[in-house]
LUMNU-637654 format. One record per residue (C-alpha): chain; residue in one letter; x negated, y, z negated. Coordinates in nm, 3 decimals. Each point is the difference from the previous one (the first is absolute). Example, Ala and Ser with C-alpha at 12.3 -4.5 7.8 and 13.67 -1.06 7.14 Angstrom:
2
+-------+------+---------+---------+---------+
! kette ! rest !      xx !      yy !      zz !
+-------+------+---------+---------+---------+
!     A !    a !  -1.230 !  -0.450 !  -0.780 !
!     A !    s !  -0.137 !   0.344 !   0.066 !
+-------+------+---------+---------+---------+
This chain:
167
+-------+------+---------+---------+---------+
! kette ! rest !      xx !      yy !      zz !
+-------+------+---------+---------+---------+
!     A !    m !   1.286 !   1.572 !  -0.659 !
!     A !    t !  -0.255 !   0.275 !  -0.008 !
!     A !    k !  -0.336 !  -0.044 !   0.166 !
!     A !    e !  -0.171 !   0.046 !  -0.338 !
!     A !    r !   0.203 !  -0.283 !  -0.154 !
!     A !    f !  -0.069 !  -0.221 !   0.302 !
!     A !    i !  -0.375 !   0.057 !  -0.044 !
!     A !    q !   0.023 !  -0.064 !  -0.377 !
!     A !    n !   0.186 !  -0.326 !   0.064 !
!     A !    f !  -0.263 !  -0.102 !   0.255 !
!     A !    q !  -0.283 !   0.076 !  -0.244 !
!     A !    l !   0.179 !  -0.200 !  -0.270 !
!     A !    l !   0.038 !  -0.287 !   0.245 !
!     A !    l !  -0.377 !  -0.003 !   0.060 !
!     A !    i !  -0.062 !  -0.030 !  -0.375 !
!     A !    e !   0.258 !  -0.278 !  -0.031 !
!     A !    l !  -0.138 !  -0.176 !   0.308 !
!     A !    r !  -0.355 !   0.015 !  -0.137 !
!     A !    d !   0.110 !  -0.135 !  -0.341 !
!     A !    l !   0.215 !  -0.275 !   0.149 !
!     A !    t !  -0.267 !  -0.112 !   0.247 !
!     A !    s !  -0.267 !  -0.002 !  -0.273 !
!     A !    q !   0.211 !  -0.250 !  -0.196 !
!     A !    y !  -0.020 !  -0.253 !   0.283 !
!     A !    c !  -0.323 !   0.079 !   0.188 !
!     A !    f !  -0.364 !   0.007 !  -0.098 !
!     A !    n !  -0.108 !   0.260 !   0.258 !
!     A !    e !  -0.135 !   0.341 !  -0.089 !
!     A !    l !   0.259 !   0.247 !   0.128 !
!     A !    s !  -0.116 !   0.331 !   0.140 !
!     A !    a !   0.186 !   0.325 !  -0.070 !
!     A !    n !  -0.072 !   0.097 !   0.363 !
!     A !    y !   0.327 !  -0.094 !   0.173 !
!     A !    k !   0.101 !  -0.043 !   0.362 !
!     A !    f !   0.343 !  -0.116 !   0.112 !
!     A !    l !   0.147 !  -0.214 !   0.276 !
!     A !    l !   0.362 !   0.083 !   0.082 !
!     A !    e !   0.232 !  -0.257 !   0.147 !
!     A !    p !   0.372 !   0.054 !   0.052 !
!     A !    s !   0.236 !  -0.285 !  -0.080 !
!     A !    g !   0.034 !  -0.050 !   0.374 !
!     A !    w !  -0.170 !   0.145 !   0.306 !
!     A !    a !   0.310 !   0.023 !   0.217 !
!     A !    v !   0.180 !   0.332 !   0.032 !
!     A !    s !   0.357 !  -0.097 !  -0.086 !
!     A !    d !   0.318 !   0.187 !   0.086 !
!     A !    h !   0.091 !   0.036 !  -0.369 !
!     A !    l !  -0.298 !   0.231 !  -0.056 !
!     A !    t !   0.048 !   0.376 !   0.007 !
!     A !    a !  -0.190 !   0.220 !   0.246 !
!     A !    a !  -0.243 !   0.102 !  -0.278 !
!     A !    e !  -0.055 !  -0.368 !  -0.094 !
!     A !    k !  -0.071 !  -0.082 !   0.365 !
!     A !    e !  -0.260 !   0.280 !   0.006 !
!     A !    c !  -0.155 !  -0.151 !  -0.311 !
!     A !    m !  -0.018 !  -0.337 !   0.175 !
!     A !    a !  -0.202 !   0.165 !   0.277 !
!     A !    d !  -0.243 !   0.124 !  -0.266 !
!     A !    f !  -0.021 !  -0.350 !  -0.149 !
!     A !    w !  -0.088 !  -0.142 !   0.343 !
!     A !    k !  -0.283 !   0.254 !   0.039 !
!     A !    l !  -0.145 !  -0.107 !  -0.334 !
!     A !    r !   0.052 !  -0.375 !   0.033 !
!     A !    g !  -0.296 !  -0.178 !  -0.158 !
!     A !    k !  -0.179 !   0.325 !  -0.092 !
!     A !    a !  -0.099 !   0.082 !  -0.356 !
!     A !    i !   0.136 !   0.338 !  -0.109 !
!     A !    s !  -0.038 !   0.236 !  -0.297 !
!     A !    i !   0.235 !   0.076 !  -0.288 !
!     A !    e !   0.086 !   0.330 !   0.167 !
!     A !    d !   0.097 !  -0.183 !   0.320 !
!     A !    v !   0.225 !  -0.239 !  -0.197 !
!     A !    v !   0.177 !   0.294 !  -0.162 !
!     A !    a !   0.043 !   0.175 !   0.336 !
!     A !    l !   0.145 !  -0.314 !   0.159 !
!     A !    l !   0.223 !  -0.129 !  -0.279 !
!     A !    y !   0.132 !   0.331 !  -0.133 !
!     A !    r !   0.180 !   0.213 !   0.257 !
!     A !    d !   0.226 !   0.298 !  -0.061 !
!     A !    g !   0.111 !  -0.113 !  -0.347 !
!     A !    v !   0.068 !  -0.361 !   0.091 !
!     A !    t !  -0.223 !  -0.303 !  -0.045 !
!     A !    t !  -0.023 !  -0.351 !   0.127 !
!     A !    k !   0.269 !  -0.205 !  -0.174 !
!     A !    w !  -0.256 !  -0.245 !  -0.146 !
!     A !    a !  -0.370 !  -0.080 !   0.030 !
!     A !    d !  -0.157 !  -0.323 !  -0.126 !
!     A !    c !  -0.373 !   0.043 !  -0.066 !
!     A !    h !  -0.284 !  -0.246 !  -0.059 !
!     A !    i !  -0.378 !   0.015 !   0.007 !
!     A !    c !  -0.117 !  -0.198 !   0.301 !
!     A !    y !  -0.373 !   0.076 !  -0.028 !
!     A !    s !  -0.238 !   0.143 !  -0.256 !
!     A !    d !  -0.370 !   0.034 !  -0.061 !
!     A !    p !  -0.189 !   0.241 !  -0.228 !
!     A !    d !   0.022 !   0.276 !   0.265 !
!     A !    l !   0.353 !  -0.034 !   0.142 !
!     A !    t !   0.344 !  -0.132 !  -0.090 !
!     A !    v !   0.249 !  -0.050 !   0.285 !
!     A !    v !   0.369 !  -0.001 !  -0.088 !
!     A !    k !   0.256 !  -0.137 !   0.245 !
!     A !    i !   0.335 !   0.179 !  -0.013 !
!     A !    v !   0.291 !  -0.182 !   0.161 !
!     A !    c !   0.287 !   0.247 !   0.010 !
!     A !    s !   0.356 !   0.050 !   0.111 !
!     A !    r !   0.053 !   0.168 !   0.334 !
!     A !    q !   0.288 !   0.193 !  -0.153 !
!     A !    f !  -0.044 !   0.332 !  -0.183 !
!     A !    r !   0.250 !   0.094 !  -0.267 !
!     A !    d !   0.083 !   0.250 !  -0.273 !
!     A !    e !  -0.117 !  -0.082 !  -0.351 !
!     A !    i !   0.333 !  -0.160 !  -0.095 !
!     A !    e !  -0.059 !  -0.284 !   0.251 !
!     A !    v !  -0.371 !  -0.057 !  -0.069 !
!     A !    y !  -0.110 !  -0.328 !  -0.166 !
!     A !    y !  -0.220 !  -0.044 !  -0.310 !
!     A !    l !   0.084 !   0.339 !  -0.154 !
!     A !    e !   0.071 !  -0.167 !  -0.335 !
!     A !    k !  -0.364 !  -0.119 !  -0.005 !
!     A !    g !  -0.117 !   0.359 !   0.042 !
!     A !    t !  -0.180 !  -0.083 !   0.322 !
!     A !    g !   0.284 !   0.024 !   0.253 !
!     A !    p !  -0.007 !  -0.061 !   0.291 !
!     A !    f !  -0.315 !  -0.203 !  -0.075 !
!     A !    k !  -0.035 !  -0.343 !  -0.159 !
!     A !    a !  -0.329 !  -0.163 !  -0.104 !
!     A !    l !  -0.052 !  -0.363 !   0.101 !
!     A !    v !  -0.283 !  -0.254 !   0.001 !
!     A !    r !  -0.012 !  -0.248 !   0.288 !
!     A !    m !  -0.121 !  -0.333 !  -0.131 !
!     A !    p !  -0.174 !  -0.272 !   0.196 !
!     A !    s !   0.160 !  -0.344 !   0.003 !
!     A !    y !  -0.305 !  -0.146 !  -0.176 !
!     A !    s !   0.032 !   0.237 !  -0.296 !
!     A !    a !  -0.019 !  -0.200 !  -0.322 !
!     A !    n !   0.198 !   0.099 !  -0.304 !
!     A !    g !  -0.202 !   0.238 !  -0.213 !
!     A !    k !  -0.305 !   0.014 !   0.228 !
!     A !    k !  -0.086 !   0.327 !   0.168 !
!     A !    f !  -0.048 !  -0.003 !   0.378 !
!     A !    d !  -0.176 !   0.208 !   0.265 !
!     A !    i !   0.227 !   0.284 !   0.119 !
!     A !    n !  -0.173 !  -0.026 !   0.338 !
!     A !    w !   0.132 !  -0.354 !   0.059 !
!     A !    q !   0.224 !   0.112 !   0.284 !
!     A !    s !  -0.274 !   0.201 !   0.175 !
!     A !    k !  -0.241 !  -0.293 !  -0.026 !
!     A !    a !   0.263 !  -0.242 !   0.132 !
!     A !    n !   0.061 !   0.229 !   0.301 !
!     A !    i !  -0.374 !   0.017 !   0.075 !
!     A !    e !  -0.034 !  -0.377 !  -0.029 !
!     A !    t !   0.298 !  -0.049 !   0.233 !
!     A !    r !  -0.142 !   0.241 !   0.258 !
!     A !    n !  -0.341 !  -0.167 !  -0.018 !
!     A !    s !   0.159 !  -0.343 !   0.033 !
!     A !    i !   0.204 !   0.108 !   0.305 !
!     A !    w !  -0.309 !   0.152 !   0.164 !
!     A !    t !  -0.200 !  -0.317 !  -0.064 !
!     A !    r !   0.274 !  -0.216 !   0.157 !
!     A !    l !   0.024 !   0.230 !   0.304 !
!     A !    k !  -0.376 !  -0.017 !   0.052 !
!     A !    q !   0.015 !  -0.380 !  -0.021 !
!     A !    l !   0.292 !  -0.018 !   0.242 !
!     A !    f !  -0.172 !   0.214 !   0.258 !
!     A !    f !  -0.346 !  -0.152 !  -0.055 !
!     A !    l !  -0.143 !   0.333 !  -0.108 !
!     A !    e !  -0.201 !  -0.166 !  -0.269 !
+-------+------+---------+---------+---------+
């Protein structure tokens, strides 16, 4: 796959992701994107090539950090090969920023082995993560997962303070 085609597929994915998410969520989605990359596993396995192991080191450096489109291209397209697959969903959005989580294969392959090419977005696939409380036909807040994480952290902190009589 050429780098130009990889970038075109990625841009098409962003359009598809925006359209798909808008069907299910009521949030205003910003065109200002940042990305969180997460490999399908954090362990460096023996089945990975030397180049794939180097890529894992890069993933570790960026763990939990929001990166740009250019950084995504630099990490997921290397010397004519791309990650085998990359499942993408919007995990946070407000009027100023949309954050897309990309969970990807640790393996890099030639175009013939890349997934989702028939969709025109290969190696990327657009997904929407739905909360368990999502009612049929009703739109939900795309930030449900972020809010749940904040509530969990606050709840844990409150319990710790109670346990250690800090409050």
